[in-house]
C-alpha positions in Angstrom: 68.3 219.8 31.5 65.5 217.2 31.7 63.3 216.4 28.8 59.6 216.7 29.4 58.1 213.9 27.5 54.8 213.1 29.2 52.6 212.7 26.2 50.1 209.9 25.8 51.8 208.8 22.6 55.2 208.3 24.4 53.8 206.0 27.2 51.2 204.3 24.9 54.2 202.8 23.0 55.7 201.7 26.3 53.0 199.7 28.0 53.3 196.1 29.5 50.4 193.7 29.6 48.7 194.4 32.9 47.1 191.6 35.0 48.8 188.9 33.0 50.5 187.2 36.0 49.0 185.8 39.3 50.9 185.1 42.5 51.4 181.5 41.8 53.2 182.2 38.5 55.2 184.8 40.4 56.4 182.2 42.9 57.4 180.1 39.9 59.2 183.1 38.5 61.2 183.5 41.7 62.1 179.9 41.9 63.0 179.7 38.2 65.4 182.6 38.5 67.4 180.6 40.9 66.9 176.9 40.4 69.9 176.3 38.2 72.0 177.0 41.4 70.7 173.9 42.9 72.0 171.7 40.1 75.5 173.2 39.8 77.8 175.9 41.3 76.9 175.6 45.1 79.3 172.7 45.6 82.4 174.7 44.8 81.8 176.2 48.3 82.8 172.8 49.7 86.2 173.3 48.2 86.5 176.8 49.7 85.1 176.1 53.2 84.3 172.5 53.7 80.8 171.3 54.5 80.8 173.3 57.8 82.1 176.5 56.2 79.5 176.2 53.4 76.7 175.4 55.9 77.5 178.5 58.0 77.7 180.6 54.9 74.3 179.2 53.7 72.7 180.2 57.0 74.1 183.7 56.8 73.1 184.1 53.1 69.6 182.7 53.7 69.0 185.2 56.5 70.3 187.9 54.1 68.0 187.0 51.4 65.0 186.6 53.8 65.5 190.0 55.0 65.9 191.4 51.5 62.8 189.7 50.4 60.8 191.1 53.4 62.2 194.6 52.7 61.5 194.4 49.0 58.0 193.2 49.6 57.2 196.4 51.3 58.8 198.6 48.7 57.2 196.6 45.8 53.7 197.3 47.1 54.5 200.9 47.6 55.8 201.3 44.1 54.6 198.4 41.8 56.5 199.3 38.6 58.7 197.3 36.2 61.8 199.0 37.6 61.9 196.9 40.8 65.0 197.9 42.9 65.9 200.8 40.6 62.4 202.3 41.2 62.8 202.1 45.0 66.3 203.7 44.9 65.0 206.4 42.5 62.2 207.3 45.0 64.6 207.2 47.9 67.7 209.0 46.5 66.7 210.6 43.2 67.8 210.0 39.7 71.5 209.1 40.6 70.5 206.6 43.2 68.1 205.1 40.7 70.7 204.8 38.1 73.4 203.3 40.4 71.0 200.6 41.6 69.5 199.9 38.1 72.9 199.5 36.4 74.1 197.2 39.3 71.0 195.0 38.7 71.5 195.2 35.0 75.0 193.8 35.3 73.6 190.9 37.3 70.8 190.1 34.9 72.5 190.7 31.6 75.6 188.6 32.4 74.0 185.6 34.2 72.2 184.2 31.1 75.5 184.1 29.2 77.0 182.1 32.1 74.0 179.7 32.2 74.1 179.2 28.5 77.7 177.9 28.9 76.5 175.4 31.5 73.6 174.4 29.2 76.1 173.8 26.4 78.2 171.6 28.7 75.2 169.5 29.7 74.2 169.1 26.0 77.7 168.1 25.1 77.6 165.4 27.9 74.2 164.2 27.0 74.0 164.5 23.2 77.5 165.2 22.0 76.7 168.7 20.8 77.7 171.8 22.6 79.4 175.1 22.1 78.2 178.1 20.2 75.5 176.2 18.4 73.7 175.5 21.6 74.2 179.0 22.9 72.7 180.4 19.7 69.7 178.0 19.8 69.0 179.0 23.5 69.0 182.7 22.8 66.9 182.4 19.6 64.3 180.1 20.9 63.8 181.7 24.4 64.0 185.3 23.2 61.4 184.3 20.6 59.0 183.0 23.4 59.4 186.1 25.4 58.5 188.2 22.4 55.1 186.6 22.5 54.3 188.2 25.8 54.6 187.9 29.5 51.7 185.6 30.3 52.6 183.1 27.7 56.3 183.2 28.6 55.8 182.8 32.3 53.4 179.9 31.9 56.0 178.0 29.9 58.6 178.9 32.5 56.4 177.7 35.3 56.1 174.2 33.6 59.8 174.0 33.0 60.5 174.9 36.6 58.0 172.4 37.9 59.8 169.7 36.1 63.2 170.8 37.5 61.6 170.7 41.0 60.5 167.1 40.4 64.1 166.2 39.6 65.3 167.8 42.9 62.6 166.0 44.8 63.6 162.7 43.3 67.3 163.4 44.2 66.4 164.2 47.8 64.3 161.1 48.2 67.0 159.0 46.7 69.7 160.3 49.0 67.8 159.7 52.3 68.6 155.9 52.7 72.3 156.6 52.3 72.8 159.5 54.5 75.7 159.2 56.9 76.7 162.3 58.9 80.4 161.2 58.8 80.4 161.9 55.0 79.9 165.5 55.6 83.3 165.9 57.2 85.5 163.8 54.9 87.6 166.7 53.5 91.2 166.8 54.8 91.8 169.3 57.6 94.2 172.2 56.6 96.5 174.1 58.9 94.5 177.4 58.7 93.5 179.2 61.8 90.4 177.6 63.3 90.7 174.4 61.1 88.8 171.4 62.3 86.8 168.6 60.8 83.8 170.8 60.7 85.7 173.7 59.3 88.6 172.0 57.4 89.8 175.3 55.9 89.3 177.4 59.1 87.4 180.5 59.7 88.4 182.0 56.4 86.7 179.3 54.6 83.3 180.6 55.8 83.9 183.8 54.1 85.3 182.3 50.9 82.2 180.0 50.7 79.7 183.0 50.7 79.6 183.6 47.0 78.7 179.9 46.4 76.1 180.0 49.0 74.7 183.0 47.2 74.2 180.8 44.1 71.4 179.0 46.0 69.4 182.3 46.0 70.8 184.7 43.3 68.2 186.7 41.4 65.1 185.8 43.6 64.9 189.5 44.3 63.9 190.0 40.7 60.2 189.1 41.4 59.2 192.8 41.7 60.2 193.3 38.1 56.9 191.7 37.1 54.9 194.3 39.2 53.3 196.1 36.2 52.1 192.8 34.8 50.9 191.3 38.2 47.3 190.8 39.3 46.8 192.6 42.5 50.5 193.4 43.2 49.8 194.6 46.8 49.1 190.9 47.7 50.8 188.9 45.0 54.3 190.4 45.2 54.8 189.7 49.0 53.3 186.2 48.6 55.6 185.5 45.7 58.9 186.8 47.2 58.4 185.0 50.6 56.9 181.9 49.0 59.8 181.6 46.6 62.3 182.1 49.4 60.8 179.4 51.5 60.9 176.9 48.6 64.5 177.8 47.7 65.7 177.7 51.3 64.2 174.2 51.8 65.8 172.8 48.6 69.2 174.4 49.5 69.3 172.9 53.0 68.1 169.4 51.9 70.6 169.3 48.9 73.5 170.4 51.1 72.7 167.9 53.9 71.7 164.9 51.8 73.9 165.3 48.8 77.1 165.6 50.9 75.9 163.3 53.6 75.3 160.5 51.1 78.0 160.9 48.5 80.6 162.7 50.7 81.7 166.4 50.6 85.1 165.5 49.2 83.4 163.8 46.2 81.3 166.8 45.3 83.6 169.7 46.1 84.9 170.1 42.5 82.0 168.4 40.5 80.5 170.1 37.5 77.3 168.1 38.0 77.1 167.4 41.8 73.7 165.9 41.9 74.5 163.4 39.0 77.9 162.5 40.6 76.3 162.0 44.0 73.8 159.5 42.5 76.5 157.7 40.6 78.6 157.4 43.8 75.7 156.0 45.7 73.8 153.9 43.1 76.5 153.2 40.5 77.3 154.6 37.0 74.4 152.9 35.1 71.4 153.9 37.3 68.4 155.4 35.7 68.2 158.0 38.6 71.5 159.6 37.4 70.3 159.6 33.9 67.0 161.2 34.9 68.5 163.9 37.0 71.1 164.6 34.3 68.4 165.2 31.7 66.1 167.2 34.0 69.0 169.1 35.4 69.1 170.6 31.8 65.5 171.8 32.4 66.6 173.5 35.6 69.3 175.4 33.7 66.9 176.3 31.0 64.3 177.6 33.6 66.8 180.0 35.0 68.1 181.1 31.6 64.5 181.6 30.4 63.4 183.6 33.4 66.5 185.9 33.7 65.9 187.0 30.1 62.5 188.2 31.3 64.3 190.0 34.2 66.8 191.8 32.2 64.3 192.9 29.6 62.0 194.5 32.3 65.0 196.2 34.0 66.1 197.7 30.7 62.5 198.7 29.8 62.2 200.7 33.0 65.6 202.4 32.7 64.9 203.2 29.0 61.4 204.5 29.7 62.8 206.9 32.3 65.5 208.1 29.9 68.5 206.6 31.5 69.2 204.4 28.5 68.2 204.9 24.9 64.4 205.4 24.7 64.2 203.0 21.8 64.8 200.1 24.2 61.5 200.6 25.9 59.3 200.3 22.8 56.8 197.4 23.0 55.4 195.2 20.3 51.8 194.2 19.5 52.1 191.7 22.4 53.2 194.4 24.7 56.6 192.9 25.1 59.7 195.2 25.1 61.2 193.7 22.0 64.5 195.7 21.7 65.1 195.2 25.5 64.8 191.4 24.9 66.9 191.3 21.6 69.9 193.6 22.1 71.1 192.2 25.5 70.6 188.7 24.1 72.9 189.4 21.2 75.5 190.8 23.6 75.0 187.8 26.0 75.5 185.4 23.1 78.9 186.9 22.4 79.8 186.8 26.0 78.9 183.1 26.2 81.4 182.4 23.4 84.1 182.9 26.0 83.1 179.7 27.6 83.9 181.0 31.0 80.7 180.3 32.9 82.1 180.3 36.3 83.8 183.8 35.8 80.7 185.3 34.3 78.7 184.1 37.3 81.2 186.0 39.6 80.5 189.2 37.6 76.8 188.7 38.0 77.3 188.2 41.8 79.2 191.6 41.9 76.2 193.4 40.4 73.7 191.5 42.7 75.4 192.2 46.0 76.0 195.8 45.1 72.4 196.3 44.3 71.3 194.7 47.5 73.3 197.3 49.5 71.7 200.1 47.6 68.2 198.6 47.8 68.4 198.1 51.6 69.6 201.7 52.0 66.6 202.8 50.0 64.2 200.9 52.4 65.8 202.6 55.4 65.7 206.0 53.7 62.0 205.6 52.7 61.1 204.5 56.2 62.7 207.5 57.8 61.8 210.2 55.3 58.3 209.0 54.4 56.8 207.1 57.4 53.3 208.2 56.6 53.3 206.9 53.1 50.8 204.1 52.3 52.4 200.6 52.7 50.0 197.8 51.8 52.6 195.4 53.2 55.0 196.4 56.0 58.3 194.7 56.6 58.4 192.8 60.0 61.1 194.5 62.0 61.1 197.5 59.8 64.5 199.2 59.4 66.2 196.6 61.7 65.4 193.9 59.1 66.7 195.9 56.2 69.7 196.9 58.4 70.6 193.2 58.9 70.4 192.7 55.2 72.5 195.8 54.6 75.3 194.6 56.8 75.3 191.1 55.3 75.2 192.5 51.8 78.3 194.6 52.5 80.1 191.4 53.7 79.0 189.6 50.5 80.5 192.3 48.2 83.8 191.9 49.9 83.6 188.1 49.8 83.3 188.3 46.0 86.6 190.2 45.9 88.3 187.4 47.9 87.3 184.7 45.4 88.6 186.4 42.2 90.0 190.0 42.5 90.5 190.2 38.7 86.8 189.5 37.8 85.7 191.8 40.6 87.8 194.6 39.3 86.6 194.1 35.7 83.0 194.3 37.0 83.8 197.4 38.9 85.2 198.9 35.7 82.0 198.2 33.8 80.0 199.8 36.6 82.2 202.9 36.5 81.7 203.1 32.8 77.9 203.2 33.3 78.4 206.0 36.0 80.4 208.1 33.5 77.7 207.6 30.9 75.1 209.0 33.3 77.2 212.1 34.2 78.0 212.9 30.5 74.7 211.9 28.8 71.7 210.3 30.4 71.2 212.8 33.3 70.5 215.4 30.7 67.9 213.3 28.9 65.6 212.1 31.8 61.9 211.7 31.1 59.2 213.2 33.3 55.9 211.4 33.9 57.3 207.9 34.5 55.9 206.0 37.6 59.3 206.4 39.3 59.5 210.1 38.6 55.9 210.7 39.7 56.5 208.8 42.9 59.6 211.0 43.6 57.6 214.2 42.9 54.8 213.2 45.3 57.4 212.5 48.0 58.9 215.9 47.5 55.6 217.7 48.0 
């Protein structure tokens, strides 16, 4: 039986700061979610598929994310709430659909900061000789503290950090241009796999295996709609932000993949923990100021993603809690209208996860949640187009259900690709997801709240 809690007092304690974020800051948010993937992680796809395999995987993944962004832009303007993808699925498929999507997104956003904290610790160890749990703890304490000051202040700081990281990427790209040689793209030894060639040294299977690493170039950009309740003019700002962030990220991804491997060699970068730095060292020598600069500012890129994904998980938890799916205490906001428990509690859990030191495995768990959520969100777009064609859509997805259909098929492929990379981590992630589902059936479905934006939208659609 659902609880009816639609009093002014309940929602008065669960309000975000409206109009705090413009479209330029939202573009910065979208880029900052992802930018750490430009500094590390993507290059492991070279070891799985060679340059050609990663290139094809990147083209497929970029198309997937572009279609996802166009589809989400429509749904975000239909339902501009802090729930993002959860809200869209709730409106399309009811409470269970919303919960399945929201928890998949929550797995992605709550685990990703722990992985990034591990990478930040490794960078700090290399640069300053200090790493490990001390750095993880400092990261969580400092950046959770900033988020507790409110969305406007937090996202402005994030925007500056992201801008600095983008400068480093631009410097790297310019520095690689004079040394580009197309032969360097194909210097990985050719295997005996089916379809193997210089372009695809690991054969056709290498394309599939490279998909999860191509995803690292874009992972979490779909989180922009989580800022909907704090956005100025969401009907215009959300589509601009999603599409603008995608264009910036796709441009960086292509230039880094071409110029990094083309100047330093794909074989040099395939197993590197800091591919941009190692590329500069290979080209300019070990004592160049360029490598030192990118090394330092690469840390800013990691911090930008860490910082912004804390924002993402707090808003996802806020929406799920406000609707009664999770403990209602998690959606309480402080005097700055920041959901303080939704920021602090996952941060504590994330800190303990970071102590494992397994950043790459944590990222794979985040990818599981992300790709599963994409499948559910694209199904939501198709369902809402079919069941409610007359509903007001300030922005309409070009291509309609064909666009979301392409994203749906590619997302299903991406889910399976994650299983190929590491079956153990995929199954652990699936077990966590199943535990959430059991929690819903035995507890939260009996404590849902009426009067939330998602519930009201569903009610209107049923009339």
